[in-house]
N, C-alpha and C positions, 0 to 999 in steps of 0.2 A: 788288346782284347779283341782282335779281329780273327785271324785264322786260328789262333790258339783257342779262343773262345768257342769257335765253331766246332773244332775237333773235340773239345771237352763236352759240348752239348750233345754231339752225336754219340760219344762214348757213353754218356749218362743214359741216353735212350736205350742203349743195349746192355746195361748192367743186368745180368740174369738171363739173357737170351740163351735158350738151350740149343746145343749142337744137335742138329737133326740127322746126323750121319747114321747110317745103318751099321750093323755089326761089321767090323773089319778084322783082317788078320794082320797082326804085328809082324814086321820083318825081323825075325830072329836069326837070319843068316849071318848077321854081323858078329854074332857070338858063338855060332855053331852049337846052340843049345835049343832043343825043341820045346822044353817046358821049364823056363827059367824061374828061379826065385833069387832074391837079393839078400845077402847076409851082411848086416851091419855090426861091426865089432866095436865095443867100447870098453872102458875100464870097469864098467858096472855090469857087463854081460853082453850077450848077443841079441840082436833083433832080426828075425827072418820075415821077409815080406813076400807075399804072393800077390798076383795081379788080376785085374779085370779087363782083359784086352778087348772084349766086345763092347764094353761101356765107355772106355776112354783109350782108344788105340794109340793116339798120338802121345798122350801123357805116359803111357806104359813104355812105348818105344823110347821116348826121351829119357825117362828115368833109368832104364836099363843101359842105354847108350852112355849116359854120364857115369853110371856106376862102374861099368866095365872099363872106362877110360881112366879111372882113378880120380875123377873130379871131386868126389866127396871125401877122399882120404884126408885126415887131419882137420876137417871142419868140425864145428861144434853144434850141439843142440843149444842154440843161443837164446831161445825164448822158452821159458818153462813156467806153466801155470797149472798147479795141481788141481785136479777136478775138471780140467778143460783139455789141455793138449800140450805137447812138446813140439817145437819147431826147429828145423835144421836145414842144412844144404846151402848156406851162404859162404862163398869162397872168401869173403872179407874176414871171416872168423878164424882163418888159418893163422894170419899174423897181422891183421889190420887193426886200426883204431876201433875200440869197442863202440864208439859213437857211430860207426858206420855199419855195425852189425844189423842185419835185416834189410840192407839196401842193395846187396850185391847179387850177381847172377850172370849167366851167359848173355851175349848180345841177342841171340835168337829167342823170341817169345812165342808162347803157345796160345792158340785160340781155345777158348773155354770148351770143355766137353761135359757140361753139367748133365748129371744123370739122376736117377731116382733112388740110388743106394743111400741109406740113412747113415749119418755120421755117428755110429755107435762106437763103443769102446773098441780100440784096436784098429779102427779104419785109418788108412793112409790117404791124405788128400793134398792137393796142390795149393800152396799159399799164393796170394796175388795181392795187387793193389786194388784201388777202387775200379780200375779198368778190368773187366772180366777176362780180357784177352791179354793178360800180362804175366801169365805163369812162366817160370824159367827153370830154376833148379831148387828153389826153396819148397819144402814140403812140411806137413805136420802130421803127427800121429795122435789120434783122439784118446785122451786118458779116461774120461767118463762120457757117457752119451751126451752129445751136443747137437740135438736135432734142429736147433735153430739155424744151423749151417746148411741144412739139406737143400739141394738144388741151387745153392749159391756158390759152391766151390766144387771143383772136379775131384771126385773120388776115383782113385785108380788102383788101390790095393788094400791089403789088410795084413796084420801080423798073424803068424800061423803056428807058433809053438808056445808052450807054457813058459819057457825061459824068456821069450820075447815079452810076454805080459809082466813077468817078474822084473825084467830090466826096465820096462816102461815105468813101473811103480817106483823103482829105485831112482830113476832119473827125476821123477816129479818130487822126490823127497829131499833133493839137495837144496842148500840155502841159495836164495836169489835176492837180487837187489830191487830197487824201486822201478826198474824197467823190465822186470821179470828175467833179467840176465843172470847166469850162474856166477856166484861169487868166487867159486873155485873152478875155473873153466876146464882144467885138466880132468876133473871128474867125469865130464860129459863130452870129452873129445872123441870123435869117431876115428879110431886108429886105422881101420881098413874096411873097405867095402868090396865084396866079391859077388860075382854072378855064377850060380851053380844050377845044376839040374835038380828039379824037385825030388827026384828019386834019391838024391844024395843026402836028403835031410831025414834022419831016422825017426825023429820024434814029432812029426807033424800031428797036430790035433785034428780030430774028425771035422771036416769042413762041410757046411751046408750052404745053401743059397743065401746070400746076404739079405738082410731085411730091407725091404723097399717101401717107398711111399705109396700109399693108396691114392691114386689120382682122382678117384671119384668122391673124395672127402671135400665137403664144402669149406670154403675159406672162412677163417674166424671173423667175427664182427666185434665192434667196440673199439676202445682206444687204449693206448699206453702213453704215459707221460714221459717226455724227454725234457730234461732240464740240465743245463750246463752253466756253471758259474764262470768257467773259462771263456765261453762264448757270450755269456750274459743274456741268454735267451731260454725260452721254454715253449713247448708246443706239444700237442697230442698227436701221436702217430697211430696208424691202424694197429690194433692188437694182433699179435702173431707175426707181424712183419719184423724182419731182422734189422735192427738199428746198428749202424756203423759210424764211427768217426775216423775216416781214412786219413792217412798222413797227408798233410797239405804240401804237395810237391811243387805246386805253382799257384799263382793267384787265382786261376780259373778252376782249380780243383775243388770239388764239393767239400764242405765242412761236415755235413751230416748226410747219410744215405739210408733210406728205409726201403727194403726189398721184400715184396710179398711173394706168396707161393704162385707158381705158374699154373694158370688155369687153361689158357688158350695157347697162342703161339709164343708167348714170352712172359717173363715175370714183370708185374707192375712195379714201378720204381718212383719213389718220391725223393728228391734231393734238395738240399739247402746249401747255397753258396753265399758267403758274406763278403762284401767288398766295402772298403772305406769310401764314404761319400765324396770327400775332398772338395767340399763346397758346391757340388753339383746340385742343381734343382731337379725336380721330377721331369721338367721339360728337357733338360740336358740328357738325362738318362734315356728318355724316349728317343731322342735324336741318335744317341749312341746305339741303341737297340736296333733302330731302323737300318743303320749302316751295317751293323754286324750281320744282320740276316739278309741283306740285299744280295750278296754274292751267291748265297745258297738258293735263294728264290730265283735269281736269274739263271742259275744252272738247271732249273727245272726239278731239282731234287726235293724241294720243299714248297708247300703251298700254304700261305697264310689264310686261315679261315676267318679270323676276326681279331681286332685289337681295340682296346678301349681303356681310357683312364677312369679309375674309380677311387673310392675311399674305403679303406679297410680299418676298422677300429680307430677311426680318427686320423689315419695316415694316408697320404697320397700313394696310389698304387697304379700299376700298369699291367694289364692282362693280355696275353697273346695266346690264341688257339691256333694250332698248325697241324699239318699232316704231311708225311713224306715217305718215300721209298728208300730204304737203306739195305745194304748188302752185308752179310756176315756168313763166313764159311761157305761161300758159293750160293747162298740162298738170299732171296729178297724178302724183306719184312715191311709190311705196310703199317707204319707207326703213327700214332696220334699223340700229341702232347699239349699240355696247358702249362704256361709259365706265368707266375705272378711276381712282379718286382715291387717290393714294399720299401718306400723311401723314408728315411729318418735323418736327423741332423748329423749324426756321426757315421752311420753305416747305411747301406741299403742291402736288402735281403731278397735273394732270388730263389723262389720255390719253383721246382719243375716236377710235373707228373707225366710219365710216359707209359704207354701200354699199346698192345695191338689194337687196331681199329675196331675189331669185332667185340673186344672186351673192355674198351676204354670206359664206356658209360657205367660198367659194373662197379668201378672204384672211384668215380669222379666225386661222388657225394662225400666219400671219406677224405679225399684230398681237400675238398672245400672245408670240411670240419678241421683239418689240420691248419689251414690258413686262418680260419676264424679263431682258433685257439692260440695263435702265435702272440707272444708278449715278450717284451724286454724286461729282464729282472730288475734293472735299475728303475724303470718306470713303475713296476709293481710295488717296489719298496716305497716310492713316492706316493703311489695311490693308497697304500695301506695307511700312510700317515695323513694324507690329505684328501683321500677319496671318500666314497659314499658307503662303504661297508662297515657297519657298526661293530661286527665281531673283529674284523681285522684292525680297526682303529682302537678298540678296547684292549686288544692283546698285543698290539705292536710293541716290540722291544721287551716284552715281559716273559716270564717263565712259561706262559701258555702259547707263545708264538710257535715253537716246534710242534706242539700238539695240533694247532690250527693247520700248519703245513702238511702234517700227516693226514689230516682230514681232507685237505684238498686232493692229495694223491689218492685217497680212498674214493673220493667222489669221481675222479677221472678214471681210475683203474678198475673200480668195482661197480659203483652205482650206475655210471653212465654206460656200462657194457650191457645193460639190460633195457628192454623197451619200457618196462614199468618204472625203472629207476630214472631213465631219461625223461619220461613224461612227468614224473613227480618233481624232478628238479626244475623243469620248465615252468610248471605252475608255482612252485615254491619261490623261484626267483622273481616272478612277476609280483607276488605278494610281498616278499621280503624287501625288494627295492622300492616299493611304494612308500615305505616309512624309514628304511635304513639310513638314507643320506641325512635326513633331519636329525636323527639321534646321533649319528657320527659327528655332525657339526657341534651338537651340544657337548659331546665328549671332549672335543678339542677346546671348547670354550671353558669347560670346568673340569679340572683334574679329579675333583671329588666325585662328580657325576660319572666320570670314566671308571673310577674304582668301583662304584656301585654297580655299573653295567657289567664289569668284569666278574665281580662276585656273583651276579645274577646268572650269567651265562655259563659259569664253571660247571654246575651239575649237568647242564645240557651237553657240553663238550664231552664230559665223562661218559654219558650214555651213548653218544654217537661213536665214541672210540671202541665200543663193543664190536662194531663191524670189522675192526682190524683183525679180530680173532675168529671171525665167522667164515666158514667156507660156503660161498654162495656160487652155485653152479647152475641155477635155473631161475626162471621168472618167479616160480612159486616160492622159492627160498627168499628171494629179494623182497617179495611182498610180505612174507611171514615176518622176517626180521624187521622190515620197515614199519609195519603196523605195530609190532611189539614195542619198538622204541618210541613211536609216537604216543602210544598209550602210557608208557612209562613217564614221558615228559608231561602229558596231560595230568597224570596223577601227582607229579611233583609240583607243577606250577598252578594247577587249578583245583583238583580234587582235595589235596591235603590242606591248602590254606582255607578252602571253603568249610571243611570239617572242623578245623581249629576255630574259625570264627563262630561257627554254629555252636560249638561246645562252650566257648566263652560267653556268648549271649545267653545260653541256657543256664549257665551258672549264675548269671546276674539276674 
């Protein structure tokens, strides 16, 4: 975990750094064609690709070079996801083990040339690993608009004939396995790839400027819930950020990465890496961390701003704030980052947030919200059975449990994305947890009492579920729906019983 860790840390800092190169001219002398397009032939039809040399000159040159050399001939579209994209370009798919599909490519790697072209239907973009500068030969063609990829992957071309779109649709309709691989590979094998002059394509569709991202749009606010049974964790990430679970190539590779839209010099990034604790205490981890960073600090590349041991949600944690100068594509970037290591008995969890110095503070509050929301699912299950939430205790293991989970997601993804909703939940939690633990204890002591509570809260859960079907896009709508549901519950739990009692007394 020494040099490898440092390399991974630096690469995470630069996930999403945009190539600042100005427009360049691609060297087409190697093919003696002034305005090239690439024709991909498959059993299901042809795909013709035109390019954006001013936006991604190195990627365009690389793709044309590989195409003209026959590199792509006999490869497969090995990853097919209808409504998303098709991916190809891996030489391992020619005759390699299907378990290796998606891992092959040339030795030479490309630095990212992220640009502001949107990933709309028909766009051709470069596939990569968690490292943004890992493009090689694998590419993907967008089947349906997938704008969550914008500015995170290098767009370098688009398909430009009606037949190309028809072939794209045919490929996405083939049968696939549980890893999105084609069950009949020969259907989607690339039989030949050629480079020709654009003038030689008679049926080009009318081309307009590609749709681009408006850079003056404010970044979204709020949270989105990330939950993984496989990793056994859950946390809230900033809404609108692209969440990825990259392939775990080595121990120090991040397990989860969230990338936000670029506002200043680079994209803000939050990453989570999970390591086995192996019996280490928090003091052991602090000692390891000090040694890992020592070499970089001594080189003058990194400056430690502060380090402190704290407690987060009852767990020991260690926080490091640092700043450093890093180079990419011939430019230097002044990067600031915050790292939080959370210790538990079986694993420790390293959250990192990085951004340009000038924009670091704009997202630090959202990173802190991510840290505060972190939980282990195994502990959540224990808390539901043994903790202080009367609703979770009453519904644990019952038919209402999935409904309660949906309401949690509704809270995280809808209610907490508005200021009014966040303010309400803060006040509600203070009131709710003033009496909830006592009732939860009574539920555990008496199964009959637990059933009574479950029956009592069932109408309330039903009314809250209405929000699952409401489109809430503003503070006013949140307040309107919220007040309506509160009044509905007041009517059910207070007004209706009062009227009934009044009527009974009047009859007597």
